[in-house]
N, C-alpha and C positions, 0 to 999 in steps of 0.2 A: 919668662924665668933664669933666670941667675945664680950656681950653685959657686961658692970661692970664684967669685969674681966671671965667672966660664955662664954662656946662654947657652942652654938643656936644645937637645931634639926628642925626640921618642916617637918612632916610627912601628905600627904596627902590623903585622904579620896572617900568612893562613900558614897554620903551623901543617898539615894535614896535606899542603902538598911542599914541605919543606922550609917553611917555613920554623922562622929563628923563638919567635917567638915574640916582645916588642923589646929592644932595642934602643938605648940608648946610648944616642952619639951629642961630642960639643960641637959647637956652630963659632965658626970664627967672627970674630966684629965687620972685617975689612974686607974679606972674600965673602963670607955665608960658607963654609967650605963645611963638607962635617967631619967629624971621626966617629967611628965608634969606641964606646965606651963599656959595656958591658947590656948583657941581655940577657930577659927572664921567659922560659918557658915552663911558668904555672897552670894557663889555662888554653883551652885547645882556640883555636880559632879564631885573634886577637886582633879582628880583624878594624874596628874602629876602636879611639880613644879617645880624651877632653878631659884635660887638664882642671883642678879646680880650682876658683876666683886669688885664691892664694898664693896656687900654685903649688905647694908642697903635695899634693895626692893626682894621682893620674886614675882613669877608671878605664876601663874596654869592658866589651864586650867580647862574648865567647857566639862566633854566631854559626852554630852548630842546629843541627833540631829543639835539643833542648837545649833553649835562649839562656845566655848566664849571664850578666853585668858584678864584677870585679873592681876595689879599692887599691892601689899601688902607692908603698907612699919613696916620691921618689928624692929626697933625698941624699944620695949617696949614686954611685955610678950601677947599679942596676935595682929594678924595681922590685923591690919585696912587698906581699900582698900581706893589707890590713885589712882583711877578717879572708871570712868562705863566700864564694860564691852566692850570687840571688839571685833566685830566676824569675826570668821578664817574659818574654814571647819566645815563638823559635822562631830562628832565623833571624836573632835584632841586626843591621846594619852601621847604625850610627846610633849616636846619644847627645845630648846635652845636660850642662847646669839650668837649673830651671828653677828659683822661687823654690830653693832650700828640699830642693830632689834632685837626682841623674833621675831625667823620663830615655826608654830608649825607642827607638822603631824597630818595631816587629816587620821583618822585610814577607818572614815565612805566615806569620800566626795573622799580620793586617794588624795590625794594634800598633800605643802607645800604652807604653808600663811607667811610673812613676811611682821609686824607689826613695822614701826617706833619706838624705845623707847628716851624720849625727855635726853634732856641738864642735867633735873633731874632727873632721870630711869623713869617717870610715861610715859605711854602711850599715841602716837599718837589715835585719837580719833578711828584713821580707816586703815586697811588693803594694804600697800604699793603694794602686786605685788601679785601674788601666779604662782607659778607653778603645771598645774594636769601629775600627772602619767599616763600609760596608759601601758596597756598589762594586759596578766592573770595568770595561772595556772594547770597545771597536775590533780589539786584537788581544784577539782569541791565546792564544800562542803564552803570552802573555800578562795578559788582562781579564781573565777568570772570575778573577774576585781581586781584591784591596790588599797592596801591595805596599807600607808605611819602608818607607827609603832612608829619608834622612827626620832627624829632629829638630829646632833650635831656636833659643829666642829671640825676641828682639828686639835691636836695639836700646831699649829706654828697657826694656827688662818685662814689662805687664804684661807681653802678650807669649806662647811656645806658636809655634806654628810644622806639620807638621808634613810634607811633601810624601802625595801618593803614587807611584807605578799605576796599579792597578785600578785603579778611575779616575787617572785623566783629572786629578783638582788637589788643592792646599787647604789643609782645616784648620782655623783659628781657633789656638784653643786657652782656657785658662785654667787651675785648679784651684780647690773647692775642696776641703779636709785630705787634700791629699790624691782625689779624683781628679786625673782629664777628666775635663768638657772641654762641650762642643761650644767655638763662639762661633761665627759661619766655616761653610764650608765652600772656597771660590774653582764653578769648574773656567779649566783650560781644552787649549782643544782637545777633543776628543781624537787617542789614537798618539795623542805625541807623548806622555810617557815620564811625566816627570819622571827626573831624580832626587834633583840639590837646588838649593837657593841660598843665595846670598846676596843681603841686603847692603843698596849703597850706604859710605862711610855717613851721611848723611841725616840718612830717614828715608826721606821719599820713596825712593825707590825698591827694588825688590828685583832681582834677574833671577831668572828658573828654567836649567838647564832639561833639554829634555832627550830622552837615552831611545829614543822610538823617533824620535823625525828625522834628524838633529838638527836639530835648534833648538836657543837661548829667548823662551819670553820672556819682553820687559812690564813690568805693574806698576802702578804706581804706589806705594803704601803710606797707610796714614795709621799711626798707632793711637791720637785718639781716640778715635772707635773700630781699632786693629779688622780697616779694611785693607783689599789687595784686590784692587782691576786691573787688568791685566787690558797689555796696551799695545804693543806691536813685538810680531817675531820672528824673529834676526834667524840664517842661516849659521849654523857654525863652520862653515869652509865655503871657498869661496865656490863652487860647483858642485855636481851629482859624485858621490860618491862613489872610489875604486872600486873597492870592497864594503868590509861593515867597518859600520863608521856609529861608536856607540861612546858618548857622551858622560861622561864623570861627574868629572868634577868643574865646580865655577870658582870662583872669586870676583872681589872687585878691587882695588887699588885703595891705600887709607885716604888719596889726596881727590878719588870715587872721581876720576877720569879716565880712568880702565878699568877695562873686565878681561879675564880670560878663563879658557875655557879650555879641558881636558878633552881626546876624543881617540876613545880606542879603534879597535885595527887599523885608522887614517893613523895614529899613532904620532899626531901632532897637537900642540900648544896650537890657540887663533887670538890674538892682540884683537879689543874689543874697545874703538873708542867711545866714549860718553857722551851724548853732543840733546839734551834733555832729557824725550820717550822717546828717544830711540838711541839702539847700538848700530854706530858706524865699522867692519869687517875693517881691519887696519890691513892685518895679512895671519900666516902660518909656520911657526919653526918646530921639528921635528919634538919629538920628546925628551930626544936623549937615549929610546929603548924601548919596550911592546906593549903594550896594553897597560896604557898610564888608568891607574884605577883612581887616582886621590889626585890634589894640587893644594896649597898653602905658599900664603902669601909673612915673609917678614921681613922687617928693616930692608926693602930694599931689594928681595934676593924671590925671587920663585920655586920652592921644592916639588918632584913630579916622583910618587911611588908606580915606577911601573911593572908591575904584578907578573907577568910570566918572563922577562928578562932577569930577575931580580935584581932589580937598583933601584934609588933615590938617589935622581940628580939633580943640582943645585945649576939655579941660569942667576946672572946679573940683572933688573930689568933699568932699561936706560929711561928716564922723571921724563928724559922729553919725548920719546913714539910709546911708549911702552911694554917694546921691543925684548922679549927676552933674552938675552946671550950665554950660552951653555958654559959650563963656568968650570965641574966635574961628575965623579959620580962617587958612590957605594955600593958592594954587593949588599944587597939584603933577599934573600930570596923570597918569592914571591909575598910581597911588597906590597903595602896595602896601603898605610895614611902613613902620611907625617904631621905631627901635632908642636907645634913652636912656641913657648913664652912671650 
């Protein structure tokens, strides 16, 4: 998205940990550098953000016990609320725009909530339907019940997929009358704790980063029938973790040649070469801070929201090797995600 010829980035943060709310930043087209323009502190813990297809409206979850989603207008340097918060499930951690609705992944309640989007991009006053996940996993501290961690449309816009850390599975869904309906549930390795999924840009594969493993699972994806088939699982680190290692984000390059993941604790970005149905770990590089919670790619640059060090770092990606090279950073306390137009 461009405003006045300038591209924008939007950064979420945890206000309960001192974050400024939602930050707007200008993006330098030649270097990828970010410059803070303004911030909005209307919503508790806006931890994840998503832009409307037109790019003029931003949607944010409130990752709190009484979860909510809010629409913002983003024509200026400071996001402005476009309506009141709409209640969703408990502890929403992610959201996506699908079939005229905003879908939220509600980690605490283990559900996906659908909220209709009006013609002007604002949200209806209440949700139109909820899909409640069921099940559990073998790792009792984190998998006693379902924990939906991410929800997004597939590249065709025909299906929505929700990734559930608590049930070690990915659900493929549709919408019927504004209500999310399960099409099929795909089991991943027990105890892996899937967190986020990224589609290959050409559509035949999906890459699931597993928080509890730490690995990334390559899956074959068919938009024709909404099927997802696990094929291979690859460690995100070259050896055993030295300490805590909890993968968070996963991104595929626009040309489909590389996949990147971020791992908290080890505080690294991992670079994978795409080799058909497999990924080959090329190298790891420091994430530029501590506890990289989210990862994003735009126009040949990678952006990392480092939650505990309170910064967003950008990298220029070598188009030949896929290896990112650090460019710089801006301070954003308790940064949790970056979304770019």
